C-alpha positions, 0 to 999 in steps of 0.5 A, spaced: 278 258 774 283 264 775 289 260 779 290 266 783 283 267 786 283 260 787 289 259 791 287 265 795 280 262 797 283 255 798 288 258 803 284 262 808 279 258 812 273 263 812 273 262 804 276 255 803 269 251 804 265 255 799 271 255 794 272 248 794 264 247 793 265 252 787 271 248 784 267 241 784 261 244 781 266 247 775 268 240 774 273 239 769 274 247 768 278 247 774 282 241 773 288 245 770 289 250 775 288 245 781 294 241 778 298 247 778 296 248 785 299 241 787 306 245 787 304 250 792 308 250 798 302 251 802 299 245 806 292 247 806 292 249 798 295 243 796 290 239 801 284 242 798 286 241 791 287 234 792 280 233 795 277 237 789 281 233 784 279 227 787 271 229 787 272 231 780 275 225 778 279 227 772 285 222 769 289 228 768 290 229 775 293 222 776 301 223 774 301 230 778 298 226 784 303 221 783 308 226 783 305 229 790 307 222 793 314 222 790 315 228 794 312 225 800 307 231 801 299 230 803 301 222 802 294 219 805 290 224 801 293 223 794 293 216 795 286 216 797 285 221 791 288 216 786 284 210 788 278 214 787 280 216 780 283 210 777 279 205 781 286 202 783 289 201 789 297 201 790 296 204 797 301 210 798 307 206 794 309 212 789 313 207 785 307 202 784 303 207 782 308 210 777 309 203 774 302 202 773 300 209 770 306 208 765 303 202 763 296 205 762 297 208 755 291 213 756 294 217 762 299 222 762 303 221 767 308 227 767 310 230 773 306 237 773 312 241 775 316 238 768 311 242 764 311 248 768 314 254 764 320 258 767 316 263 769 310 259 773 316 255 776 319 262 779 312 264 781 311 258 785 318 258 788 318 265 790 311 266 793 310 268 800 318 268 800 321 275 803 324 276 796 323 281 790 324 278 783 327 281 777 325 278 770 330 277 765 331 273 759 331 266 762 334 269 767 332 272 774 335 277 779 332 276 786 333 280 792 332 276 798 331 280 805 335 277 811 335 278 818 338 284 821 337 289 816 341 285 811 340 282 804 343 278 798 342 277 791 341 271 788 341 269 780 337 264 777 339 262 770 334 257 766 339 258 760 344 252 762 346 245 760 350 240 764 355 236 760 351 231 757 346 237 754 341 236 759 337 243 761 339 245 768 337 251 773 343 254 776 342 258 782 348 263 784 350 268 789 356 273 789 360 273 796 365 278 794 371 279 790 376 273 789 383 274 792 388 268 790 390 268 797 383 266 799 383 260 794 385 255 799 380 258 804 374 257 799 376 250 797 376 248 805 370 252 806 366 247 801 367 241 806 364 245 811 357 248 808 351 244 808 348 246 801 351 248 795 358 249 793 363 256 793 366 257 786 368 263 782 364 267 778 365 273 773 361 279 775 361 286 771 368 283 769 370 282 776 372 275 778 368 274 785 367 268 790 360 265 789 355 260 792 352 256 787 347 250 786 344 246 780 338 242 779 336 238 773 330 242 769 326 236 768 326 234 775 326 240 779 320 242 783 318 249 786 320 247 793 327 245 791 328 252 788 325 255 794 330 252 799 336 253 794 334 260 794 333 262 801 339 257 803 344 260 798 342 267 800 343 265 808 350 262 806 352 267 801 351 273 806 355 269 811 361 268 807 361 275 804 360 278 811 366 274 813 370 276 807 369 283 807 364 285 813 360 289 808 353 288 805 355 289 798 351 283 795 
């Protein structure tokens, strides 16, 4: 089944019921796109996907459903689906479900967002956001539309590793040319921002102040990317406005 057609059908009340029936009738052929839709930021789409997976009863859904519990999303529906698929009952406790599933050697208990490609992760993260995405080689440039006619550019980089060699996702938005007289101001600002941090980044051979945030690639979820993207854009724009009064970035 085509995931975008499935998503559109599940999102709208007029078509949801018929699409649910069609996906159930499709059986195992619908499993993979439905598992991806568990990552959707739309509540109705996730709810519908859980219901269909419960009806179809394929064990490939166990790991992603546990991940849904761990994210505290659609908890009751996900727990009911897990009971239906596995004939086990650990209530709504994700730790108990994960412990049980890890001992069931036939089950793939990986979280679905772990195995999503970078492109699929970005598609899921930016869907329905006021953004324009420009693809690069493991790097994305995203133009975010903000209130008041302003905008902000955010870079998302999948090519980096942390100090222990683990792949990370780095998000960064420039805020204006760096001035050494402002370094103390920037460091103090880090104590007041509620998300991310301000640092220095090189843009076109020019040192800039930039707001940054990072996530481990192995555990990041589309909702994490979406939150970082919009929050960094808003905070970065506020810093740029305070620094320069312009809307360059």
